[in-house]
N, C-alpha and C positions, 0 to 999 in steps of 0.2 A: 556632702551626699544629696541628691536628688530625692523628694519625695512625692510618690505619687497614688494619685485617689485608687482606690480599688474599685472598680467600675461604679456601679452607681453608689456604691453603699457612701458614708463620709468616714469612711475607715482612709490614714495615708500609709501608705507602707511605702521604704526604703526601696528605691531601683535594684537594688540587693539583696537577697536575703540566703542568709548560710544555712545550708542545709547538713542535714548529719548522718547522710548513709555512713559515711567514715568514722562514726562512733560506734564502737562494739565488737567490729568485727568478727562474730559468731555463722555460722553457717558459709553461705554464697556472698554473704557480706565483707566476709575474708578477705576476695577479692579489691575490693574499694579502699580497707582502711581500717587498721583497727585502733584506733583513737582510744584512749584511756578516759579518765580523770583530769588529770591532769594536763595533758595536750588538747583536750575538749577546752578546759577552762581561757588557756593559752589563745587559742584561735577562737571563743567566745567572746574574750577582751580586745582580740584587733579589730573583727569586727563590728563592735560598738561602739569601738573608739573610731572606726571608718564612718559613721554614721546609722549601721545596718541596723534596724528596731524589728524585725521579725525574724522568728529560727523558726524552719520548716524541719520534721520528722515524721514517726507514723508508728503505729505498733507492732509492727513487722518486722522494725527492722533493729537485726540483730536479736527479733524475738522478744523485744522492748527493753532492751538494753539500752539503744540510743535513748527512749525516753528517759529512760533512772538519768542518764549520764549527764542529760540535759536537766531535767532537774532536780538533782543535787547541784549543776553548775550554777542554775537562775533563779536558785531560789533566794536569795537573798537580794537580788535587783530587779525581782518579778516584775516592779510597777513599772522599770522602763523598759519593759519585754515583750514583743508580739510572740505569742509561741502559739505554729500551727501544728494538728495532728492530724492523722488521713485512719479509717478503718475500713473493714470489709473483708483485706482478704483470708484466706482459711489458716489459722494459727492452732489448730491441733486433730485429734483424731475423731472427735466426735462431730454428729449431723448438724450441727446447729453450731460449729466452730469457725463459720466464714459467712459470707456473704452479706445481704445489706436489711437483714429482717429487725423487727423491733429485735427482737431477741437476742440477736447480735450486738447490733450499734448499742443497746444501752449499754449491758454488759460490758462490752471494751472500751466506752466510753468512760468509766466508772476504774478500770482499769489504768488507762493510761492518767487520768486525774492524780491516780494514786502515783502512778510513776514520777510522772511530771510535779508532784508534789504543790499545787495548785487549785483552787476549787473553781477554777473555771481555764476554757480553752479561748481564744481568741476567734482561730479556724480552724473548723472543722471540716475536712474531707471525706466523699465519703470516693475510698482508693479505686474503685474500681466498678465497671459495669455487674451486676445479677440477673438475669433475665428471668430468673423463677417466683422473684418476691414482688406482687407488685408494686408498684411506684406509689402507690397512697398509702402504704403501710410504710416504707424507706419516708416519704416527703414527712407523713404525721408525726415519725416518731422523732425527725431533728427538728421539727417545727416547735415539739416539744420539751426539746432540750435548750434552745434558744429561751421560749420561755420560761423555763426555770432557771435559766441563770449560768448555766452549764456551760452554752456556747454562745459566742457573741455573734461571730456569720457564717453562711454554712458557703462548703466551697463541693468542686468535685473534680474528677480527676479520669481520665485514659476514657471518656465517654466519645459515642462518634455524635455525631450530627445531629441524627434521628432519634438516640438516648436521650440527650441534652433536651432537645427541644421540646421532645414528650413530659420529662422529669420538672422544665418551667413550666407548660402547660397544666401539669397536674397540680404545682403550688399555685399557680394565678387561681385557677377553679376553685378549690378548695381557701384561698384564704394561708395559705401556709407559706413558713418565710421560705423565699426563694434562695439561690445558691448566687452569691454576690461574684465567687472569682472562679474561673476554671483553670485546673492546673494540667497542663500537656507538654510533651516533650515538644520543640520545635529548634531548628538550629538550622545554618547554612548545609548541613550536612542533608537534612531532610527538612523539605518545607511542605510535608503533607498536609498541616492542619490549615493551608492558605486555601484548602479547597472548600469547607466545612467549616471546623471548628473558629479559624479567625472569625469571619464573616458571620459567624452565629454570635461570638462574644461584643461584636460591634453593634452589631443589631439589636440585642438583647440587653446592653450594657453589663457583661460580666467584666472585670478583670480578668486577665491574663496571667499567669504566675510560670512561669516558663522550667522546665527541669530538662536536667542534662542540655543545658546552651552550648559548651565545649561535645556534642556529641562523643560521651564516655570519655575525654578524651584526644579525639580524631582530630577535634580541630585545633589544639593544641601546639602545633608545626611541628612534634615530633615524628607526626609520620608522614615521609614523603613520597615520591613515587622514585623506585630503586632502588629504596632502603628500608633496612631489615624492623620492624615493630622494635621498638626500645626493652629491655627487658627486666622485668617489675612491674610491669603495666598490665591495666587489666586488660588489653587485647588480648594479651599472649595468655591469660589466666582463664584456664576451661572453665572455672565456674561463673565466668558474667560473659553474657552474650547478648548486651545490649549497648547500645545497638543496632539492628540487621543494617549491613551495607547493604544496597542494590548495586552500584554502582561505583566500583571502586576509581573508576580512573576518573567520572567527572569529581567525588571528591579531591582525588591529585590537584585536578584542575584548580577547584577548588580553594583549596590550600596554598596554591601556588598565588594567587591574586593576596592571602591573605596576607603573605610573608613579604610582599610587595608595597604593599601600604603600611605593614608592620614598619618596615625599614624603613621608609618615606619621615613616621614619624617619631622611631626611636622607640617603639613600645614590642610587646608580644604577640604574635598572631593571636592568640586567644584574647587578648584583649581588641584587636581587631571585631573578632567572631560578637564580643558581649557588645560591643557598641552601636554593632549593627543589627542587633535583637533590638536594645532600647531604643531604636527608630520606628519601629513597625506600629500599625496601628493595635489598640485595647492593651499592650503590653507593658503590667503594673510593675512585674521584678523578676528577677531572673533568678533563679537556687542554684547558688555555687555551692562548691563544698574543696576539699583537698584532703589527703595525705599528709600534704606537709604544709608547713609554715609558710613555704616562698612560695608556693602555688597559690595558694590564700594569697597572701598581701599581692601580687600580683594580678590576682582575678579581683581583687577591690577596688587596683589601680583603674578599670575600665569604668568606672564610672566618671572619671575625668578626662576621656577621650572622646571627640567628637570627629566625627569621619565630614571630609567635605560630599560635595553632591554627586561627585564625578565618582567618589569613591564609595559610595553607598551605590549608586547606579554597577559601577566597574563587581562588585560582588553579589547585585541583584541578575547580573547576566551570567556570570558564569554559577550560579547553583540554581538558576531558574527551575521550578518544577512543570513536567512534560503538564498541556492542557491538555485533561483526560475531559469525555463527555459527561456533560453537556455544555462542560464551561466553553470548550471550541464552539459550538454550536451557537451559544448567548456571544462570545466574542465577535461572530460573525455578524449577525442579527439582532441582537438587543444593549450594544454599548452604549447607544442612546439615551438610555434611559437606566444606566447604572447607578445604583446607588453607594452611598458609601462605603457600604459591608461588599459590595460587587466588586469594588477599587482594590478592596484586601489584596485578590489574586489578579485584577486584570491589570494592575496601576492606575495611577492615575488620569484622567480626561486630559487629552493633546490638547 
């Protein structure tokens, strides 16, 4: 297992992170999996044995049950494990049961610590944007959490580029702790993050954690042109609708290239998709999770797969995002002065 620096922080995380949305199975999360303590203990053991050192969860996963399961399994091996959790989502019917206010975040951190059976979390993510709470309030509350010792590092998830840059500017202006990582959706199925979020992460020194790197299973190789979606998968479950697919024909073209490369290496198409992501700028770790041990074992093996330059180029071509404005204009007139951050979308200089 490779260990990568998390942005500009001193923290090193494994190239693969164990995600825990499949733990618990409450409500809509039943579409992903319903692993209990015994199954979770087995999967966490598999991940740790493979060299994974980071486990990612959230207060909203199965209404806190995921955190409870992680806490019970990890309690006796806490010193060897990094824990990441998140807050912001609505978890009740009260007027303050959601958002990124000081009130909600402090209350949710205390609840997460109790469920996780620990006195601190290693990475605490703001799970989603809150356009009604001043960023000064959010960032000051997070800064206090770090200084109190209850949080080691700060992360963010699902912000736009301008929202994230504004949050970083607020932190810098007031001397608050900065976000060190950016957890985003990024995959061969959707490379939207290359427009703003990945270049910003490169420029500002944030490590990228990728959620749903297999696009909800769409890049597993099970979904092919002219074939029905397999029964029992999340893509046929009405409770779950992420990620949206805008161009299914392009998806099928991408999967065909995956399959060709996978066959040449004697591995699964899923491993090819994961290995491709691990070559991308600023990517620190991929958050993988599975409802079955065999799926998890296969995903963990991606850490050992190296793609040839021509294979990476083929995947780049077939999945390339459209060049939207102002990027096409800059490609025509500004490429003589592109920075490494610009090159995330536009590719290496000729």
